[in-house]
C-alpha positions in Angstrom: -36.9 -11.6 -9.5 -35.9 -11.2 -12.8 -33.5 -14.6 -13.7 -30.7 -14.2 -15.7 -27.9 -16.6 -17.1 -24.3 -15.4 -17.4 -20.9 -16.8 -18.5 -18.9 -14.4 -15.9 -20.2 -12.2 -13.0 -17.6 -9.9 -12.3 -18.5 -8.2 -8.2 -16.9 -5.0 -7.5 -16.1 -2.2 -10.5 -12.9 -1.2 -8.9 -9.4 -1.5 -10.2 -9.4 -5.1 -10.2 -12.8 -5.8 -11.2 -12.3 -3.3 -14.5 -9.1 -5.4 -14.9 -10.9 -8.8 -14.7 -14.0 -7.4 -16.9 -11.8 -6.1 -19.8 -9.8 -9.5 -19.6 -12.9 -11.9 -19.4 -14.6 -10.4 -22.4 -11.8 -12.2 -24.5 -13.3 -15.3 -24.0 -16.9 -14.9 -23.5 -19.1 -12.1 -24.8 -21.9 -12.5 -21.8 -20.0 -10.9 -19.2 -21.6 -8.6 -16.3 -19.7 -6.4 -14.2 -21.7 -5.6 -10.6 -21.1 -2.2 -8.6 -22.5 -2.0 -5.3 -20.8 0.6 -3.7 -19.1 4.3 -4.1 -18.3 4.9 -7.7 -14.8 5.5 -8.9 -11.7 3.2 -8.0 -10.3 3.0 -4.3 -7.3 4.4 -5.6 -8.9 7.8 -7.6 -11.3 8.4 -4.5 -9.5 7.7 -1.5 -6.2 6.6 -2.0 -3.5 7.3 -4.4 -4.1 10.6 -6.2 -6.2 12.4 -3.2 -3.2 11.5 -0.7 -0.7 12.4 -3.0 -2.6 16.0 -4.1 -2.5 16.7 -0.1 1.4 15.7 -0.1 2.6 17.7 -3.2 0.5 20.6 -1.4 2.7 20.0 1.7 5.6 19.7 0.0 5.0 23.4 -1.7 5.1 24.4 1.9 7.9 22.8 2.8 9.7 24.4 0.3 8.9 27.9 1.0 10.4 27.4 4.0 13.2 26.0 3.6 13.9 28.4 0.6 16.1 30.3 3.2 18.8 27.7 3.5 19.4 28.2 -0.1 19.7 32.2 0.6 16.4 33.1 -0.7 13.9 35.1 1.4 10.5 33.9 0.9 9.1 35.9 3.7 6.3 34.7 6.0 4.3 31.0 4.3 0.6 31.4 4.9 -1.1 28.4 4.6 -4.8 28.5 3.5 -6.6 25.6 4.7 -9.7 26.1 2.6 -7.8 26.3 -0.7 -5.4 23.4 0.0 -8.8 21.3 0.4 -10.6 22.7 -2.5 -7.6 22.2 -4.6 -7.5 18.6 -3.7 -11.5 17.8 -3.9 -11.1 19.5 -7.3 -8.8 17.3 -8.7 -9.7 14.3 -7.0 -12.9 14.4 -8.5 -11.4 14.6 -11.8 -9.7 11.8 -11.2 -12.9 10.0 -10.4 -14.9 11.1 -13.6 -12.2 10.2 -15.6 -12.5 6.3 -14.2 -16.5 7.1 -14.5 -16.2 8.4 -18.4 -14.8 4.9 -18.8 -17.2 3.2 -17.6 -19.8 5.0 -19.5 -19.1 2.7 -22.8 -19.8 -0.3 -21.4 -23.1 -1.9 -22.2 -26.1 -0.7 -20.0 -27.3 -4.4 -19.8 -23.9 -5.2 -18.7 -23.3 -3.2 -15.8 -25.5 -3.9 -12.8 -26.2 -1.8 -9.8 -27.0 -3.1 -6.7 -25.1 -5.2 -3.7 -24.2 -8.9 -5.0 -24.7 -12.0 -2.4 -24.0 -15.9 -2.7 -27.6 -17.8 -2.8 -25.3 -20.6 -3.8 -22.2 -21.3 -5.4 -23.5 -20.5 -9.1 -26.3 -18.2 -8.0 -25.7 -14.5 -6.9 -28.4 -12.1 -5.7 -27.9 -8.8 -7.3 -30.1 -6.0 -4.8 -33.6 -6.8 -4.5 -34.7 -7.4 -7.8 -32.1 -9.4 -10.0 -30.7 -13.5 -9.9 -28.0 -14.5 -11.7 -26.6 -17.7 -12.5 -22.9 -17.6 -13.1 -20.4 -20.3 -14.9 -17.7 -18.6 -13.0 -17.4 -15.3 -10.9 -14.5 -13.2 -9.8 -14.8 -11.3 -6.0 -13.0 -7.7 -6.4 -15.2 -5.9 -4.0 -12.3 -3.7 -2.8 -11.4 -3.0 1.3 -12.3 0.0 3.6 -10.7 1.4 6.5 -10.7 -0.3 9.4 -11.7 1.1 12.8 -10.5 -0.5 16.1 -13.3 -0.4 18.7 -10.9 1.2 21.3 -11.3 4.4 19.0 -15.3 4.5 19.6 -14.9 6.7 22.8 -13.4 9.7 20.2 -17.2 9.8 19.2 -18.0 12.6 16.5 -14.4 13.5 16.6 -13.2 10.0 14.9 -12.3 9.8 10.8 -10.8 7.4 9.2 -8.2 8.2 6.2 -10.8 7.9 3.6 -12.7 11.4 5.1 -9.7 13.3 5.2 -10.5 14.4 1.9 -13.6 15.7 2.7 -12.5 18.4 4.9 -13.5 22.2 3.6 -10.7 23.2 5.4 -7.3 21.8 7.3 -8.3 21.2 11.0 -5.6 22.9 14.0 -4.8 19.4 15.6 -5.0 15.7 14.4 -4.1 12.7 16.4 -2.9 10.4 14.2 -3.0 6.3 14.8 -1.5 4.0 12.6 1.9 4.6 11.9 2.0 2.4 8.3 2.2 4.0 4.9 -1.4 5.8 5.0 -0.6 7.2 8.5 3.0 7.9 7.8 2.1 9.9 4.3 -1.1 11.6 5.9 0.3 13.0 9.0 3.7 14.2 7.5 1.5 16.4 5.3 -0.8 17.4 7.6 2.2 18.7 9.7 3.9 20.6 6.8 0.7 22.2 6.5 0.6 23.8 9.7 -1.6 20.8 11.8 -0.4 20.4 15.0 0.3 16.1 14.9 0.8 13.6 16.9 1.6 10.0 15.4 0.9 6.9 17.6 1.9 3.1 16.5 1.4 -0.4 18.1 3.5 -2.6 16.7 6.4 -0.9 16.3 6.8 -1.4 13.1 7.3 1.8 10.7 6.1 2.0 7.1 7.1 -0.7 4.7 10.6 -1.3 6.7 11.2 -4.8 8.1 15.1 -3.8 8.7 15.3 -2.5 12.9 18.5 -0.6 11.3 16.0 1.3 8.4 13.5 1.9 11.2 15.6 3.8 13.8 16.6 5.6 11.6 13.5 6.7 9.7 11.8 7.6 13.5 14.9 9.6 14.1 14.6 12.0 10.6 10.8 11.7 11.3 10.7 12.7 14.8 13.1 16.0 13.7 9.4 17.3 12.4 6.9 15.7 14.4 6.0 14.0 17.4 6.1 10.0 16.2 5.9 6.6 18.7 5.5 3.7 16.7 5.6 1.9 19.9 2.9 4.0 22.2 1.4 3.3 25.2 -1.9 5.1 25.4 -3.7 5.2 28.4 -7.1 6.3 27.1 -9.3 8.1 24.9 -12.1 10.6 25.4 -14.1 12.5 23.4 -17.2 14.7 23.1 -18.3 17.4 20.3 -15.6 19.6 19.9 -12.6 17.8 20.5 -11.0 14.0 21.4 -8.6 13.7 24.5 -5.7 11.2 24.2 -3.6 10.0 27.4 -0.4 8.4 26.6 3.0 8.0 28.0 5.6 10.1 26.5 8.2 8.0 24.1 11.5 7.0 26.1 10.0 8.0 29.1 7.2 7.4 31.8 5.8 11.0 31.8 2.2 10.7 31.3 0.4 13.5 29.4 -3.1 14.3 28.5 -3.7 16.2 25.0 -6.5 17.1 23.2 -6.9 17.4 19.0 -9.4 18.4 16.7 -9.6 14.7 14.9 -8.6 11.3 15.7 -7.5 9.8 12.5 -7.5 6.4 12.8 -4.9 4.9 9.6 -4.9 1.5 10.9 -5.2 -0.7 7.9 -8.1 -2.0 5.6 -10.8 -4.4 5.4 -11.6 -6.6 3.1 -15.4 -6.1 1.7 -16.4 -9.9 1.9 -19.1 -9.3 5.0 -21.9 -8.8 2.5 -21.3 -11.6 0.2 -23.0 -14.4 2.4 -19.9 -16.6 1.5 -21.5 -19.5 3.5 -23.2 -20.4 0.4 -20.2 -19.9 -2.1 -18.6 -23.4 -1.0 -15.5 -21.9 -0.5 -12.9 -22.6 1.9 -12.2 -19.4 4.7 -9.2 -18.7 6.1 -9.9 -17.7 10.3 -10.8 -14.5 9.4 -13.4 -15.1 6.7 -11.0 -14.5 3.5 -11.5 -17.3 0.6 -8.1 -19.5 0.2 -6.6 -18.9 -3.3 -3.5 -19.6 -5.3 -1.9 -16.2 -5.7 -0.7 -17.7 -9.3 -4.2 -18.2 -11.1 -6.8 -16.6 -8.2 -8.3 -19.5 -8.3 -10.3 -19.7 -4.4 -10.0 -23.2 -3.2 -13.7 -25.1 -2.9 -14.6 -26.9 -0.1 -14.6 -30.2 -1.6 -12.9 -30.0 -5.1 -10.1 -32.0 -4.2 -7.5 -29.9 -5.3 -8.9 -29.0 -8.9 -10.3 -25.0 -7.5 -13.3 -23.5 -7.3 -15.1 -22.1 -10.3 -14.8 -18.7 -8.0 -12.0 -16.4 -8.6 -10.9 -13.2 -5.8 -8.3 -10.6 -7.0 -7.4 -6.9 -5.5 -8.0 -5.4 -1.9 -10.6 -8.2 -1.1 -7.7 -10.4 -1.3 -6.1 -9.0 1.5 -2.6 -9.7 0.2 -0.9 -6.5 -1.0 -3.4 -3.3 -1.3 -1.1 -1.4 -4.1 -3.2 -0.5 -7.7 -0.6 -2.4 -9.7 -1.3 -5.5 -8.0 -4.5 -5.2 -8.1 -4.9 -4.8 -12.2 -2.6 -8.0 -12.3 -4.9 -9.5 -10.3 -7.4 -8.9 -11.8 -5.9 -9.6 -15.4 -5.1 -12.8 -14.0 -8.5 -13.8 -12.7 -9.8 -12.4 -15.6 -8.1 -14.5 -18.1 -8.6 -17.9 -16.4 -12.8 -17.0 -15.5 -12.9 -17.1 -18.9 -10.9 -20.0 -19.6 -12.4 -22.0 -16.8 -12.3 -25.2 -16.2 -8.5 -25.0 -17.6 -6.8 -22.4 -15.1 -2.7 -21.3 -16.0 -0.4 -19.5 -14.0 0.0 -15.6 -14.4 2.7 -13.8 -14.1 3.3 -11.7 -10.5 5.5 -8.7 -10.8 8.8 -7.8 -8.5 7.1 -6.9 -5.1 7.6 -2.7 -5.1 6.2 -0.8 -2.4 7.0 3.2 -2.3 5.9 5.5 0.5 5.4 8.6 -0.4 6.7 10.5 2.8 10.1 12.9 2.9 12.0 11.3 2.3 10.5 8.5 1.0 10.3 5.0 1.4 10.2 1.9 -0.1 10.8 -1.9 -0.3 11.8 -3.9 -3.6 11.6 -7.8 -3.7 12.6 -9.9 -0.7 13.4 -8.0 2.6 16.7 -9.6 4.5 14.8 -11.9 6.5 13.1 -13.2 3.7 15.9 -13.8 1.8 17.3 -15.8 4.8 14.6 -17.9 5.1 14.4 -18.7 2.1 18.5 -19.0 1.1 19.8 -19.5 4.7 21.6 -17.1 6.5 25.4 -17.6 5.5 24.2 -17.3 1.6 22.8 -13.7 1.6 24.7 -11.0 1.1 24.4 -7.2 2.5 25.1 -3.6 1.3 24.8 -0.7 2.2 25.5 3.2 1.2 24.0 6.6 3.1 22.6 9.7 1.5 24.0 11.8 4.0 27.1 12.4 2.4 25.7 11.8 -1.3 26.7 14.5 -3.9 23.4 15.3 -5.8 21.4 14.8 -2.0 23.8 17.5 -0.9 23.5 19.8 -3.6 19.2 19.8 -3.0 19.6 20.2 0.8 18.0 16.8 1.1 20.9 15.0 2.2 19.2 12.6 4.9 18.4 8.6 4.2 19.9 5.1 4.1 19.8 2.4 1.4 20.3 -1.5 2.4 20.0 -4.3 -0.5 20.6 -8.0 -0.5 21.9 -10.4 -3.2 22.6 -14.1 -3.0 26.5 -15.7 -2.4 27.8 -17.6 -5.2 25.5 -16.6 -7.6 25.4 -12.6 -7.4 21.7 -12.6 -7.7 20.6 -9.4 -6.7 17.3 -10.3 -4.4 15.9 -7.0 -3.2 16.4 -3.6 -1.6 15.1 -1.3 1.7 15.7 2.3 0.5 14.9 5.7 2.3 16.0 8.8 0.9 15.0 11.4 -1.5 13.1 10.8 -4.2 13.8 7.0 -3.9 10.2 6.4 -5.9 12.5 6.2 -9.1 15.8 4.2 -7.6 12.9 1.6 -6.5 11.6 1.5 -9.7 15.1 1.0 -11.6 15.8 -1.9 -8.9 12.3 -3.3 -9.5 13.2 -3.3 -13.2 16.8 -5.1 -12.4 15.3 -7.9 -10.3 12.5 -8.6 -13.0 15.2 -8.8 -15.3 17.0 -11.2 -13.0 20.0 -9.1 -13.0 23.2 -9.7 -11.0 24.9 -6.9 -8.8 28.1 -6.8 -11.6 25.8 -6.4 -14.1 23.6 -3.6 -12.5 26.9 -2.0 -11.9 28.0 -2.0 -15.3 24.8 0.1 -16.6 25.4 3.8 -16.9 25.1 6.2 -14.0 25.0 9.6 -15.0 26.6 13.0 -12.6 25.7 14.1 -10.6 22.3 12.1 -9.8 20.8 10.8 -6.9 21.4 7.1 -8.6 25.0 7.6 -8.0 24.0 6.3 -4.0 22.5 3.4 -5.7 25.6 3.0 -7.4 27.8 3.2 -3.9 25.8 0.7 -2.6 26.0 -1.7 -5.3 29.6 -1.5 -4.9 29.4 -2.4 -1.3 27.2 -5.4 -1.8 29.7 -6.4 -4.8 32.3 -5.9 -2.3 30.8 -8.7 0.2 30.0 -11.2 -2.3 33.7 -10.9 -3.7 34.5 -11.7 0.3 32.0 -14.6 0.5 30.0 -15.4 3.3 30.9 -14.4 7.1 30.8 -17.3 9.1 29.1 -16.4 12.1 27.8 -17.9 15.4 24.6 -17.8 14.3 25.1 -19.9 10.6 27.2 -22.3 12.7 23.9 -22.6 15.0 21.2 -22.6 13.1 22.5 -23.8 9.4 20.9 -23.1 6.1 17.7 -21.7 6.6 18.2 -20.0 9.8 
C-alpha cells in the first residue's frame, strides 16, 4: 500500500470536482483529483447535452409536422430512428471527449484513478494500492439515477434516464415514470419522434412548478400531444424479455387499462453517490438519508464533535443533493475549493439566484422564490402577484406558439421583485433576464424602465410586469386568510 500526504484531496472529477480542483490549486500545489466512475461529466455523458440533442431532433420533426399551419406542404415526415440516435451518440461522445481532453492537461501524478473511501477523518483509501492522508477533503462524487424497487418487475425492459442515450434506434413505445423535468423532457421528445408514450407521475407534481394554476395549465397543454397523468394510479407492472405490461386507472375515470410497452423508463430522480465512501469513518454528521449536513454558503460539512467550527471536509455538486444543475455544481465546487484551500479559515461564498429551466415545449422555468416561499418568508399580505398569458401575445401568435402562462411575485411596499414561474415559448431567455434582474435586486418599476423591442416574446414579460406593478400600487388585499393567520402564513 502506497502512503502519500497531500494538502487537498478532491473525490470526483465531474463538474463540481473539476471546479473545486481548479480553485484549490490557487492555495496549494499538492492537490489531487480522484476519479472512480465513468469518465466525463454527468452533463456531457448522460445529462444536459445528450438530452438536448434528442430534444433538438424532436423539435425538427415537430416543426416539419407543423409546417402546414404556415401554408407550407412539407410532405410526409419520416423519422429514421437509427440516424437520430447515431447523431445523439456521436455528438455526445464529442462533448465527453472535450471534457477528457481538458483533463489530459492535469499532471498524471495529481489525477488518481480508483474508488475512494474514508478509513479515518483525514485518511482515504484509493483503490487497492494507495492511501492518502489529506489536510482537507472535498466530496464531489455526483449522483446516479434512482430506481425504485417497484420497477424491478419490468425486468430486462427497465431502463433509467442514463441508458436512453445508448439506444441504437428509437423504440416503438415507452412508459415513462416520473413527471419531473427529466421525465417531461424525454417523454415529450420521444413522443414527437414517433414513439408511443404514456407518462405517469405519482405525487401530482409537474416539472419545477409549485403553483397549482401553472401545473394545471401545463398538464392540459401536454395532454394535447401525449398521455400524462401526474398522479397516476398504477396497479401492476409485469415484464418479460420483449415487453413490459403496465396496468393503470385511466386519468379522471375509474377505467382500468393494461398496455404493453417496449420499455419502462424510470425518470424518478437521482441519488447521491455516497454509499461507497464509508462516511461512518469520516467523523461527519449525517441526515436521515446518509447525506452530510453542511453549510450551503461555505459547503463545509458538520463534524460530529466540532462544536460549530465545522469539519475539514467539504461537499459540492449532486453529492450534496441540493440542486442537480450544472451551474450550481460549478458554483458549489468553486466555494468548496476556496474553503478547502483556506481551511481552517472559511468564508461564505456567493450563491446565485435560483434558476431552473425545463426544455419542454412550451418551456418551463422558475426564477427566485415561488409564491409559497415568498409568503412563508414575507407573510401572505406582503406578496403581490402579476400574470400574463401567451395566448394573445403578438410574437407568439406569429410563431403559432401562443400557449403559455407566466406568474411573477414581488414584495408590497418595497416593490422588490421576488420570483417567477414561467410556461411558454422560449422562456429560457425570459428566465435568464429575470434571474439577472433579481441578482441585481431590481424593483418592478425599474424593470419596466428597461427597453422592450417590438415584436418580441419579452413583450409578454412586460405585460406581466405591468400587471404586477398595478397590484403593488393598489396595495395588499385584506383577505380572510391574512386576518386569520397573520404575517408568515
